[in-house]
Kinemage of the C-alpha trace (Angstrom):
@kinemage 1
@onewidth
@group {chain A} dominant
@subgroup {mainchain}
@vectorlist {calphas} color= white
{ca unk a 1} P 155.303 30.474 68.971
{ca unk a 2} L 157.099 27.115 69.057
{ca unk a 3} L 159.250 26.034 71.949
{ca unk a 4} L 162.886 27.123 71.662
{ca unk a 5} L 164.270 24.517 74.018
{ca unk a 6} L 164.730 24.609 77.797
{ca unk a 7} L 165.730 28.266 78.008
{ca unk a 8} L 164.960 30.288 81.119
{ca unk a 9} L 163.834 33.908 80.958
{ca unk a 10} L 167.266 35.385 81.748
{ca unk a 11} L 168.953 33.301 79.062
{ca unk a 12} L 166.191 34.155 76.598
{ca unk a 13} L 166.776 37.909 77.088
{ca unk a 14} L 170.549 37.417 76.788
{ca unk a 15} L 170.066 35.598 73.474
{ca unk a 16} L 167.950 38.430 72.099
{ca unk a 17} L 170.673 40.933 73.038
{ca unk a 18} L 173.464 38.795 71.559
{ca unk a 19} L 171.495 38.299 68.330
{ca unk a 20} L 171.073 42.070 68.048
{ca unk a 21} L 174.803 42.669 68.558
{ca unk a 22} L 175.743 39.987 66.025
{ca unk a 23} L 173.334 41.266 63.369
{ca unk a 24} L 174.611 44.821 63.873
{ca unk a 25} L 178.334 43.998 63.833
{ca unk a 26} L 178.116 41.440 61.022
{ca unk a 27} L 175.294 42.998 58.986
{ca unk a 28} L 177.422 42.645 55.827
{ca unk a 29} L 177.293 38.825 56.109
{ca unk a 30} L 174.418 36.495 55.306
{ca unk a 31} L 172.665 34.795 58.219
{ca unk a 32} L 174.044 31.428 57.063
{ca unk a 33} L 177.635 32.742 57.132
{ca unk a 34} L 177.077 34.205 60.587
{ca unk a 35} L 175.755 30.833 61.751
{ca unk a 36} L 178.867 29.078 60.412
{ca unk a 37} L 181.066 31.669 62.128
{ca unk a 38} L 179.371 31.008 65.454
{ca unk a 39} L 179.484 27.222 65.026
{ca unk a 40} L 183.247 27.264 64.394
{ca unk a 41} L 184.223 29.546 67.269
{ca unk a 42} L 183.727 28.524 70.896
{ca unk a 43} L 185.377 31.808 71.983
{ca unk a 44} L 182.822 33.743 69.952
{ca unk a 45} L 179.970 31.834 71.593
{ca unk a 46} L 181.402 32.537 75.022
{ca unk a 47} L 182.063 36.224 74.306
{ca unk a 48} L 178.420 36.924 73.424
{ca unk a 49} L 176.936 34.225 75.707
{ca unk a 50} L 175.340 32.564 72.682
{ca unk a 51} L 173.172 29.452 72.903
{ca unk a 52} L 173.951 27.789 69.565
{ca unk a 53} L 170.646 25.890 69.434
{ca unk a 54} L 168.727 29.125 69.988
{ca unk a 55} L 170.655 30.868 67.239
{ca unk a 56} L 169.921 27.995 64.837
{ca unk a 57} L 166.229 28.578 65.451
{ca unk a 58} L 166.850 32.287 64.823
{ca unk a 59} L 168.516 31.359 61.506
{ca unk a 60} L 165.628 29.156 60.397
{ca unk a 61} L 163.130 31.937 61.027
{ca unk a 62} L 165.269 34.311 58.954
{ca unk a 63} L 165.046 31.874 56.028
{ca unk a 64} L 161.243 32.009 56.157
{ca unk a 65} L 160.757 28.555 57.702
{ca unk a 66} L 159.023 27.466 60.894
{ca unk a 67} L 160.592 24.307 62.247
{ca unk a 68} L 159.536 21.959 65.041
{ca unk a 69} L 161.836 19.177 66.298
{ca unk a 70} L 161.064 16.814 69.181
{ca unk a 71} L 163.589 15.331 71.612
{ca unk a 72} L 163.878 12.140 69.514
{ca unk a 73} L 165.131 14.038 66.455
{ca unk a 74} L 161.864 13.831 64.521
{ca unk a 75} L 160.691 17.089 63.025
{ca unk a 76} L 158.742 19.078 60.453
{ca unk a 77} L 159.276 22.298 58.520
{ca unk a 78} L 156.564 24.702 57.386
{ca unk a 79} L 156.489 27.925 55.402
{ca unk a 80} L 156.572 30.648 58.066
{ca unk a 81} L 153.171 31.802 59.322
{ca unk a 82} L 151.384 29.025 57.394
{ca unk a 83} L 150.499 25.362 57.807
{ca unk a 84} L 152.122 24.430 54.477
{ca unk a 85} L 154.361 21.432 55.152
{ca unk a 86} L 157.585 21.351 53.114
{ca unk a 87} L 159.595 18.701 54.987
{ca unk a 88} L 159.177 15.956 57.557
{ca unk a 89} L 161.823 13.551 58.774
{ca unk a 90} L 164.843 13.010 60.989
{ca unk a 91} L 167.380 15.531 62.279
{ca unk a 92} L 170.825 15.392 63.841
{ca unk a 93} L 172.521 18.464 65.308
{ca unk a 94} L 169.627 20.589 64.036
{ca unk a 95} L 170.189 19.541 60.394
{ca unk a 96} L 168.315 17.117 58.180
{ca unk a 97} L 169.982 13.736 58.684
{ca unk a 98} L 168.379 10.360 58.164
{ca unk a 99} L 165.108 9.541 56.437
{ca unk a 100} L 162.854 12.333 55.240
{ca unk a 101} L 160.392 13.684 52.681
{ca unk a 102} L 160.126 17.041 50.912
{ca unk a 103} L 156.899 18.442 49.466
{ca unk a 104} L 155.844 21.027 46.902
{ca unk a 105} L 153.519 23.775 48.128
{ca unk a 106} L 150.533 21.913 46.720
{ca unk a 107} L 151.387 18.886 48.895
{ca unk a 108} L 152.817 16.819 46.032
{ca unk a 109} L 155.848 14.725 47.008
{ca unk a 110} L 159.094 16.385 45.842
{ca unk a 111} L 161.778 14.084 47.272
{ca unk a 112} L 161.871 10.964 49.424
{ca unk a 113} L 164.999 9.359 50.784
{ca unk a 114} L 167.926 9.920 53.112
{ca unk a 115} L 169.826 13.054 54.125
{ca unk a 116} L 173.322 13.674 55.468
{ca unk a 117} L 174.455 16.956 57.081
{ca unk a 118} L 171.479 18.785 55.636
{ca unk a 119} L 171.950 17.499 52.061
{ca unk a 120} L 170.056 14.930 50.025
{ca unk a 121} L 172.114 11.746 50.039
{ca unk a 122} L 170.043 8.883 48.695
{ca unk a 123} L 166.585 8.786 47.212
{ca unk a 124} L 164.164 9.745 44.451
{ca unk a 125} L 162.954 13.147 43.277
{ca unk a 126} L 159.650 13.908 41.562
{ca unk a 127} L 158.213 16.769 39.520
{ca unk a 128} L 154.885 18.426 40.303
{ca unk a 129} L 153.058 15.952 38.066
{ca unk a 130} L 154.243 13.070 40.257
{ca unk a 131} L 156.631 11.679 37.645
{ca unk a 132} L 160.051 10.466 38.801
{ca unk a 133} L 162.604 13.115 37.820
{ca unk a 134} L 165.930 11.918 39.259
{ca unk a 135} L 167.662 9.406 41.529
{ca unk a 136} L 170.699 10.049 43.717
{ca unk a 137} L 172.813 7.484 45.551
{ca unk a 138} L 175.546 8.264 48.089
{ca unk a 139} L 175.192 11.960 47.281
{ca unk a 140} L 175.725 11.479 43.533
{ca unk a 141} L 173.485 11.732 40.486
{ca unk a 142} L 171.453 14.160 38.452
{ca unk a 143} L 168.836 16.224 40.248
{ca unk a 144} L 166.755 19.367 40.177
{ca unk a 145} L 166.680 21.885 43.010
{ca unk a 146} L 163.764 24.187 43.786
{ca unk a 147} L 163.232 27.218 45.997
{ca unk a 148} L 160.848 27.107 48.969
{ca unk a 149} L 158.208 28.385 46.572
{ca unk a 150} L 158.782 25.604 44.037
{ca unk a 151} L 160.690 27.684 41.461
{ca unk a 152} L 163.375 25.764 39.575
{ca unk a 153} L 166.849 26.923 40.692
{ca unk a 154} L 169.221 24.221 39.406
{ca unk a 155} L 169.214 21.247 37.079
{ca unk a 156} L 172.380 19.189 36.876
{ca unk a 157} L 174.763 16.704 38.472
{ca unk a 158} L 175.890 16.499 42.077
{ca unk a 159} L 178.672 14.643 43.903
{ca unk a 160} L 178.833 14.368 47.706
{ca unk a 161} L 175.701 16.459 47.852
{ca unk a 162} L 177.256 19.375 45.916
{ca unk a 163} L 177.008 20.570 42.334
{ca unk a 164} L 179.629 18.778 40.211
{ca unk a 165} L 179.680 18.430 36.433
{ca unk a 166} L 177.337 20.038 33.914
{ca unk a 167} L 174.377 22.003 35.204
{ca unk a 168} L 172.062 24.961 34.737
{ca unk a 169} L 171.058 27.751 37.143
{ca unk a 170} L 167.767 29.642 36.966
{ca unk a 171} L 166.383 32.858 38.447
{ca unk a 172} L 163.398 32.727 40.789
{ca unk a 173} L 160.965 33.162 37.905
{ca unk a 174} L 162.434 30.329 35.857
{ca unk a 175} L 164.694 32.272 33.451
{ca unk a 176} L 168.059 30.703 32.604
{ca unk a 177} L 170.964 32.480 34.378
{ca unk a 178} L 173.934 30.183 33.813
{ca unk a 179} L 174.859 27.017 32.006
{ca unk a 180} L 178.188 25.276 32.410
{ca unk a 181} L 180.523 23.199 34.562
{ca unk a 182} L 180.674 22.908 38.363
{ca unk a 183} L 183.086 21.487 40.901
{ca unk a 184} L 182.577 21.266 44.669
{ca unk a 185} L 179.388 23.286 44.421
{ca unk a 186} L 180.865 26.237 42.501
{ca unk a 187} L 181.249 27.259 38.876
{ca unk a 188} L 184.506 25.762 37.608
{ca unk a 189} L 185.515 25.273 33.990
{ca unk a 190} L 183.657 26.624 30.947
{ca unk a 191} L 180.286 28.297 31.205
{ca unk a 192} L 177.850 30.890 29.930
{ca unk a 193} L 175.906 33.668 31.676
{ca unk a 194} L 172.649 35.038 30.296
{ca unk a 195} L 170.764 38.316 30.515
{ca unk a 196} L 167.487 38.307 32.411
{ca unk a 197} L 164.577 37.496 30.133
{ca unk a 198} L 162.381 34.695 28.864
{ca unk a 199} L 164.527 34.339 25.749
{ca unk a 200} L 168.125 33.466 26.777
{ca unk a 201} L 170.609 36.022 25.440
{ca unk a 202} L 174.298 35.468 26.028
{ca unk a 203} L 175.965 37.873 28.475
{ca unk a 204} L 179.317 36.142 29.016
{ca unk a 205} L 181.047 33.043 27.712
{ca unk a 206} L 184.343 31.826 29.129
{ca unk a 207} L 186.226 30.197 31.990
{ca unk a 208} L 185.467 30.046 35.711
{ca unk a 209} L 187.404 29.134 38.806
{ca unk a 210} L 186.023 28.849 42.330
{ca unk a 211} L 182.780 30.491 41.248
{ca unk a 212} L 184.318 33.534 39.512
{ca unk a 213} L 185.218 34.427 35.941
{ca unk a 214} L 188.775 33.272 35.364
{ca unk a 215} L 190.801 32.764 32.202
{ca unk a 216} L 189.810 33.577 28.633
{ca unk a 217} L 186.335 34.975 28.101
{ca unk a 218} L 184.055 37.343 26.211
{ca unk a 219} L 181.322 39.743 27.312
{ca unk a 220} L 178.423 40.750 25.059
{ca unk a 221} L 175.876 43.541 24.858
{ca unk a 222} L 172.208 42.601 24.990
{ca unk a 223} L 171.997 42.775 21.188
{ca unk a 224} L 174.818 40.220 20.868
{ca unk a 225} L 177.629 42.628 19.940
{ca unk a 226} L 181.024 42.040 21.541
{ca unk a 227} L 181.696 44.212 24.621
{ca unk a 228} L 185.004 42.831 25.907
{ca unk a 229} L 187.340 39.976 25.060
{ca unk a 230} L 190.430 38.904 26.912
{ca unk a 231} L 191.559 37.369 30.158
{ca unk a 232} L 189.903 37.481 33.576
{ca unk a 233} L 191.388 36.965 37.021
{ca unk a 234} L 189.231 36.332 40.106
{ca unk a 235} L 186.191 37.814 38.420
{ca unk a 236} L 187.917 40.963 37.123
{ca unk a 237} L 189.023 41.975 33.641
{ca unk a 238} L 192.781 41.499 33.537
{ca unk a 239} L 194.092 41.582 29.970
{ca unk a 240} L 192.124 42.483 26.875
{ca unk a 241} L 190.210 44.964 24.756
{ca unk a 242} L 186.846 46.602 25.198
{ca unk a 243} L 184.497 47.679 22.420
{ca unk a 244} L 181.736 50.259 22.164
{ca unk a 245} L 178.352 49.328 20.735
{ca unk a 246} L 179.558 50.382 17.277
{ca unk a 247} L 182.244 47.706 17.346
{ca unk a 248} L 185.213 50.080 17.690
{ca unk a 249} L 188.018 49.427 20.189
{ca unk a 250} L 187.316 51.646 23.184
{ca unk a 251} L 189.985 50.704 25.717
{ca unk a 252} L 192.703 48.194 26.637
{ca unk a 253} L 193.726 46.714 29.976
{ca unk a 254} L 197.059 45.036 30.733
{ca unk a 255} L 197.586 43.089 33.973
{ca unk a 256} L 194.474 44.701 35.395
{ca unk a 257} L 195.827 48.225 34.839
{ca unk a 258} L 194.898 50.950 32.381
{ca unk a 259} L 192.092 53.260 31.349
{ca unk a 260} L 188.770 51.670 30.554
{ca unk a 261} L 185.060 52.095 30.012
{ca unk a 262} L 182.089 50.164 31.364
{ca unk a 263} L 178.725 49.940 29.605
{ca unk a 264} L 175.277 48.673 30.512
{ca unk a 265} L 173.641 45.927 28.459
{ca unk a 266} L 172.209 48.488 25.999
{ca unk a 267} L 175.621 49.998 25.345
{ca unk a 268} L 175.128 53.147 27.434
{ca unk a 269} L 178.314 54.403 29.092
{ca unk a 270} L 178.365 53.492 32.802
{ca unk a 271} L 181.938 54.308 33.873
{ca unk a 272} L 185.029 55.859 32.318
{ca unk a 273} L 188.319 56.010 34.173
{ca unk a 274} L 191.450 54.333 35.503
{ca unk a 275} L 191.945 50.749 36.709
{ca unk a 276} L 194.519 49.014 38.883
{ca unk a 277} L 194.349 45.293 39.692
{ca unk a 278} L 191.172 45.050 37.667
{ca unk a 279} L 189.273 47.566 39.812
{ca unk a 280} L 188.437 51.243 39.579
{ca unk a 281} L 191.458 53.091 40.954
{ca unk a 282} L 192.349 56.731 40.320
{ca unk a 283} L 190.255 59.283 38.453
{ca unk a 284} L 186.925 58.253 37.023
{ca unk a 285} L 183.410 59.234 36.061
{ca unk a 286} L 180.123 57.409 36.582
{ca unk a 287} L 177.145 57.712 34.253
{ca unk a 288} L 173.486 56.758 34.299
{ca unk a 289} L 172.037 56.156 30.830
{ca unk a 290} L 174.911 58.202 29.445
{ca unk a 291} L 174.458 61.151 31.865
{ca unk a 292} L 177.227 62.110 34.317
{ca unk a 293} L 176.314 61.375 37.952
{ca unk a 294} L 179.749 61.354 39.655
{ca unk a 295} L 183.237 62.667 38.920
{ca unk a 296} L 186.058 61.946 41.330
{ca unk a 297} L 188.596 59.567 42.841
{ca unk a 298} L 188.350 55.793 43.274
{ca unk a 299} L 190.204 53.170 45.264
{ca unk a 300} L 189.668 49.401 45.223
{ca unk a 301} L 186.599 49.803 43.061
{ca unk a 302} L 184.777 52.381 45.209
{ca unk a 303} L 184.591 56.130 45.551
{ca unk a 304} L 187.516 57.289 47.682
{ca unk a 305} L 188.864 60.833 47.917
{ca unk a 306} L 187.450 64.036 46.498
{ca unk a 307} L 184.387 63.824 44.300
{ca unk a 308} L 181.338 65.550 42.893
{ca unk a 309} L 177.777 64.274 42.481
{ca unk a 310} L 175.421 65.541 39.781
{ca unk a 311} L 171.679 65.535 39.254
{ca unk a 312} L 170.095 63.719 36.321
{ca unk a 313} L 169.870 67.099 34.562
{ca unk a 314} L 173.637 67.552 34.910
{ca unk a 315} L 173.634 70.110 37.726
{ca unk a 316} L 176.174 69.876 40.551
{ca unk a 317} L 174.489 68.344 43.616
{ca unk a 318} L 177.265 67.709 46.138
{ca unk a 319} L 181.029 67.909 46.449
{ca unk a 320} L 183.149 66.521 49.245
{ca unk a 321} L 185.263 63.604 50.467
{ca unk a 322} L 184.405 59.923 50.054
{ca unk a 323} L 185.612 56.689 51.614
{ca unk a 324} L 184.549 53.133 50.735
{ca unk a 325} L 181.894 54.507 48.400
{ca unk a 326} L 180.276 56.806 50.970
{ca unk a 327} L 180.493 60.493 51.774
{ca unk a 328} L 183.284 60.919 54.294
{ca unk a 329} L 183.713 63.172 57.305
{ca unk a 330} L 184.852 66.705 56.539
{ca unk a 331} L 183.696 69.808 54.714
{ca unk a 332} L 181.073 69.234 52.063
{ca unk a 333} L 178.861 71.359 49.859
{ca unk a 334} L 175.335 70.919 48.544
{ca unk a 335} L 173.996 72.827 45.536
{ca unk a 336} L 170.776 74.141 44.032
{ca unk a 337} L 169.728 73.022 40.555
{ca unk a 338} L 171.244 76.202 39.116
{ca unk a 339} L 174.695 75.126 40.422
{ca unk a 340} L 174.732 77.818 43.130
{ca unk a 341} L 175.868 76.635 46.533
{ca unk a 342} L 173.051 75.750 48.916
{ca unk a 343} L 174.795 74.530 52.054
{ca unk a 344} L 178.368 74.214 53.310
{ca unk a 345} L 179.172 72.329 56.474
{ca unk a 346} L 181.048 69.519 58.139
{ca unk a 347} L 179.802 66.030 57.283
{ca unk a 348} L 179.939 62.852 59.348
{ca unk a 349} L 179.184 59.413 57.847
{ca unk a 350} L 177.713 61.000 54.745
{ca unk a 351} L 175.330 63.350 56.570
{ca unk a 352} L 175.542 66.868 57.872
{ca unk a 353} L 177.503 66.685 61.094
{ca unk a 354} L 175.274 66.817 64.133
{ca unk a 355} L 177.509 69.351 65.889
{ca unk a 356} L 179.633 71.797 63.954
{ca unk a 357} L 179.835 74.976 61.931
{ca unk a 358} L 177.997 75.573 58.678
{ca unk a 359} L 176.698 78.037 56.148
{ca unk a 360} L 173.407 78.317 54.285
{ca unk a 361} L 172.918 80.228 51.037
{ca unk a 362} L 170.064 81.696 49.029
{ca unk a 363} L 169.284 80.370 45.553
{ca unk a 364} L 171.190 83.283 44.005
{ca unk a 365} L 174.359 82.415 45.941
{ca unk a 366} L 174.142 85.082 48.663
{ca unk a 367} L 174.892 84.034 52.234
{ca unk a 368} L 171.759 83.273 54.253
{ca unk a 369} L 173.139 81.979 57.569
{ca unk a 370} L 176.461 81.164 59.206
{ca unk a 371} L 176.924 79.656 62.615
{ca unk a 372} L 176.798 76.513 64.708
{ca unk a 373} L 174.611 73.433 64.384
{ca unk a 374} L 173.611 70.673 66.757
{ca unk a 375} L 171.733 67.555 65.672
{ca unk a 376} L 171.454 69.081 62.218
{ca unk a 377} L 169.714 72.266 63.430
{ca unk a 378} L 170.898 75.757 64.232
{ca unk a 379} L 172.158 75.691 67.816
{ca unk a 380} L 174.504 78.196 69.419
{ca unk a 381} L 175.826 81.450 67.998
{ca unk a 382} L 174.879 82.418 64.463
{ca unk a 383} L 174.057 85.186 61.995
{ca unk a 384} L 171.202 85.556 59.520
{ca unk a 385} L 171.357 87.692 56.373
{ca unk a 386} L 168.739 88.976 53.971
{ca unk a 387} L 168.938 88.160 50.259
{ca unk a 388} L 170.873 91.400 49.694
{ca unk a 389} L 173.683 90.234 51.970
{ca unk a 390} L 172.824 92.582 54.842
{ca unk a 391} L 172.879 91.363 58.447
{ca unk a 392} L 169.358 90.544 59.648
{ca unk a 393} L 169.988 88.856 63.011
{ca unk a 394} L 172.881 87.852 65.232
{ca unk a 395} L 172.626 85.931 68.446
{ca unk a 396} L 171.958 82.463 69.804
{ca unk a 397} L 169.735 79.690 68.447
{ca unk a 398} L 168.260 76.583 70.019
{ca unk a 399} L 166.618 73.721 68.092
{ca unk a 400} L 166.637 75.807 64.931
{ca unk a 401} L 164.903 78.852 66.466
{ca unk a 402} L 166.151 82.182 67.732
{ca unk a 403} L 166.743 82.231 71.487
{ca unk a 404} L 168.149 85.687 72.115
{ca unk a 405} L 170.005 88.321 70.160
{ca unk a 406} L 169.679 91.420 67.979
{ca unk a 407} L 167.491 92.091 64.948
{ca unk a 408} L 168.483 94.706 62.377
{ca unk a 409} L 166.615 96.687 59.816
{ca unk a 410} L 167.858 97.023 56.251
{ca unk a 411} L 170.147 99.918 57.217
{ca unk a 412} L 172.164 98.234 59.978
{ca unk a 413} L 170.157 99.737 62.823
{ca unk a 414} L 169.039 97.585 65.765
{ca unk a 415} L 165.246 97.228 65.806
{ca unk a 416} L 165.018 94.578 68.544
{ca unk a 417} L 167.278 93.173 71.244
{ca unk a 418} L 166.344 90.526 73.768
{ca unk a 419} L 165.045 86.989 74.225
{ca unk a 420} L 162.486 85.126 72.103
């Protein structure tokens, strides 16, 4: 384990605790965004007693890199848990700044030159055959960018160290994802998106602004047939017409509002319902390969309100309340494959409530148990019934087992009373 700076034991433990809190509270953000948040807020650093240099080391480990920097600003980066060198050079404020060299995994030189604020600024890039591939000067020029594992990610022009002008993006296995115009590192202007595959097939062609679809554009099915044409706003369909895979008009949207359908790349129905501001809002249905999987209410693009889930075979699986796409607190019901109710209880954060009342049912719909639950198990007073609906036991339960009470025969007569 490399040295993390002059950190005493107490501070080291505090950093571990603060990192845990940060990752828990801000789990919806990437590590890089969390790092930027911490860097920009002195109050935040003070609140969690964060050592910014320690957290930078934490960030580098999360990216899969082992980094060693000496007190003079000279350092090296390796693939985590290996001795494969991918960079050596100068650092300032824990970022690449000054002279440095990058290497492919096979040790071949990838880039040699100068860096500024973590970005290539001046120098020459090479391909894996050792041939010069690009030159940049003062953060400008054409270059190729690779992942840590030497997969091509971008080929195009940069200005001030960011993508600007025409360029191409690739997936990790080298398939073309996007081709078009960039500005300040983001998609801006005209461009094209492609479906995943070795042979590029157009998925979308149109305008972009600040990295999102914006302006006039068209979406296509995998077979090249038109799916939607119209206007986009901040990545959402705003005005236009949608088509099914037979080429017939299927829906229309005006100012982001209306009824619409969504399809997968093969033309299978994925969603059918109402939209407001370009997002699912109101009643709607979700499908998987054309089969209904959810029927209910939506808000801001996610399940919100009352809804029902279905199995792949079309049987009712669950009904209850939803919020932000998840099962909400309140009464919910689970079902057997024959659509008969299986369980009815209070739910908390999408799961059966740890403490509360509930009912269990037999496959034929007859009541099996009613009573109290704790930590998801029968705990407290409750009643058991046989599959003919007759009382079988009443009393108290603990950890799912009978504690004390009365057992009955099939004629309502007590056959046992006491503790278990």
